[in-house]
SETINU-642873 format. One line per 4 residues: for each residue x negated, y negated, z negated of C-alpha. Coordinates in steps of 0.02 Angstrom, whole numbers, plus 50000, padded with zeros to 5 digits. Layout:
N
X Y Z | ...
This chain:
234
49591 50192 49960 | 49718 50341 49869 | 49631 50363 49703 | 49597 50177 49696
49766 50157 49724 | 49822 50284 49595 | 49702 50198 49469 | 49808 50040 49481
49956 50122 49407 | 49842 50207 49243 | 49782 50374 49348 | 49589 50407 49321
49584 50354 49138 | 49408 50471 49125 | 49348 50362 49283 | 49289 50168 49320
49312 50083 49454 | 49136 50070 49492 | 49131 50233 49519 | 49267 50265 49633
49206 50133 49740 | 49033 50219 49751 | 49145 50387 49793 | 49224 50309 49905
49088 50236 50000 | 48983 50399 50001 | 49147 50489 50077 | 49139 50354 50201
48977 50401 50224 | 49019 50581 50238 | 49161 50597 50379 | 49066 50446 50468
48894 50576 50479 | 49012 50714 50517 | 49085 50618 50673 | 48914 50608 50751
48856 50783 50741 | 48830 50834 50902 | 48827 50667 50965 | 48644 50700 51051
48714 50840 51161 | 48812 50706 51239 | 48776 50590 51400 | 48792 50396 51326
48749 50243 51406 | 48586 50172 51370 | 48655 50026 51275 | 48706 50148 51134
48574 50180 51026 | 48640 50306 50898 | 48489 50304 50784 | 48539 50127 50739
48707 50163 50712 | 48647 50327 50583 | 48525 50208 50502 | 48699 50079 50468
48794 50235 50391 | 48677 50295 50263 | 48642 50099 50227 | 48837 50101 50204
48855 50154 50008 | 48712 50023 49944 | 48834 49868 50073 | 48982 49922 50017
48908 49942 49816 | 48848 49739 49850 | 49018 49668 49888 | 49158 49799 49780
49031 49778 49635 | 49089 49631 49553 | 49269 49681 49586 | 49266 49855 49512
49157 49741 49358 | 49335 49642 49367 | 49439 49761 49312 | 49319 49881 49224
49343 49739 49117 | 49516 49712 49086 | 49550 49872 48997 | 49730 49907 49061
49799 49947 49214 | 49780 49816 49364 | 49984 49839 49346 | 50004 49847 49180
49916 49682 49148 | 50029 49615 49310 | 50165 49643 49168 | 50106 49568 49033
50033 49402 49143 | 50209 49383 49230 | 50336 49459 49145 | 50423 49529 49288
50415 49721 49317 | 50571 49870 49332 | 50668 49767 49229 | 50679 49621 49302
50672 49681 49461 | 50778 49808 49451 | 50940 49661 49427 | 50903 49607 49590
51018 49660 49708 | 51059 49667 49932 | 51072 49575 50007 | 50903 49473 50048
50799 49593 49925 | 50633 49537 49980 | 50642 49333 49983 | 50748 49330 49843
50569 49450 49745 | 50475 49310 49809 | 50591 49179 49724 | 50555 49260 49569
50373 49251 49607 | 50336 49094 49696 | 50377 48993 49525 | 50232 49071 49448
50069 48963 49478 | 49946 49093 49546 | 50057 49147 49683 | 50113 48959 49734
49960 48962 49865 | 50018 49126 49944 | 50146 49132 50090 | 50291 49275 50053
50208 49349 50258 | 50038 49369 50161 | 50104 49416 49995 | 50201 49613 50074
50072 49610 50175 | 50177 49562 50341 | 50043 49471 50429 | 49831 49485 50391
49728 49367 50289 | 49583 49292 50359 | 49449 49410 50260 | 49515 49572 50334
49458 49671 50473 | 49565 49646 50634 | 49652 49491 50566 | 49693 49409 50725
49778 49567 50773 | 49993 49578 50736 | 50009 49719 50624 | 50129 49853 50691
50322 49874 50635 | 50268 50032 50543 | 50107 49954 50456 | 50231 49828 50406
50350 49938 50340 | 50225 50032 50256 | 50146 49838 50165 | 50302 49779 50119
50360 49948 50043 | 50197 49977 49929 | 50243 49783 49880 | 50401 49829 49818
50341 49984 49741 | 50192 49894 49650 | 50305 49755 49592 | 50419 49913 49514
50575 49870 49630 | 50634 50041 49628 | 50458 50109 49570 | 50454 50283 49590
50411 50356 49423 | 50246 50446 49311 | 50130 50330 49488 | 49972 50390 49357
49984 50565 49402 | 49880 50669 49564 | 50044 50750 49611 | 50162 50611 49575
50060 50483 49682 | 50066 50578 49824 | 50236 50603 49831 | 50271 50409 49823
50111 50383 49969 | 50210 50530 50050 | 50380 50419 50017 | 50299 50273 50086
50262 50366 50231 | 50402 50426 50308 | 50497 50261 50251 | 50379 50186 50392
50372 50328 50534 | 50580 50307 50513 | 50560 50133 50545 | 50565 50196 50736
50713 50315 50700 | 50928 50256 50717 | 50943 50343 50547 | 50842 50370 50391
50932 50510 50285 | 50891 50526 50122 | 50940 50567 49945 | 50821 50488 49832
50885 50326 49786 | 50702 50256 49729 | 50641 50288 49919 | 50806 50234 49980
50812 50064 49918 | 50630 50028 49955 | 50663 50057 50131 | 50801 49963 50160
50734 49831 50064 | 50601 49809 50193 | 50699 49861 50343 | 50804 49694 50290
50684 49595 50262 | 50595 49639 50434 | 50736 49649 50553 | 50731 49846 50559
50883 49942 50639 | 50852 50076 50569 | 51009 50118 50488 | 50992 50188 50294
51087 50348 50250 | 51082 50370 50053 | 51122 50562 50045 | 51192 50589 49856
51215 50792 49770 | 51417 50863 49811 | 51468 50674 49884 | 51512 50586 50039
51342 50522 50118 | 51344 50319 50094 | 51313 50224 50227 | 51192 50042 50197
51264 49883 50245 | 51177 49778 50361 | 51021 49896 50315 | 51030 49875 50142
51067 50017 50018 | 51212 50041 49902
């Protein structure tokens, strides 16, 4: 999954989406088979058919390939990274979104997006990943607050709201993914102290939209700590 997302930002230009999807399915198959190691030695309920499970896992790469081949083909035919294509088609990116000021950052960005025909049939909660789509796994399960924060944070970064730099580089992409995780975990805390402005702005916007009470404190080197107002970053 992380390799695919990095390719969205122009990373791994030497690999096609088809190759990345295929490698992902092979890796998943490997992890699932490793999880079954030694299970034959465990007494199990007779209704659990291990051999059938192993066969399903063995068929996994072919099944996933059949489901993702069309998507991979369309992405590969695009030429540019999905992020660049999105910006070219919509005119929305870091330059525009840098001018969006708190409060109500997510709502203001959605107001811009909702004027684009392609997004007219999508609700704000669905677009920002707060509400799962019907075809997603466990679509009837409400997502946890951490999952919601991560979803909103990631979408803001994709759109270009205080987007992390050099996302096509492996090290920077992993750092950005780590920042998103920190923002999600911090949603369980009273305070979130950070000196990374890009992280602060996206986290504050996500918290505000979702009603998270975590107070974001933006620490700036050699300056006093700046508290955010109503979970909106300074």
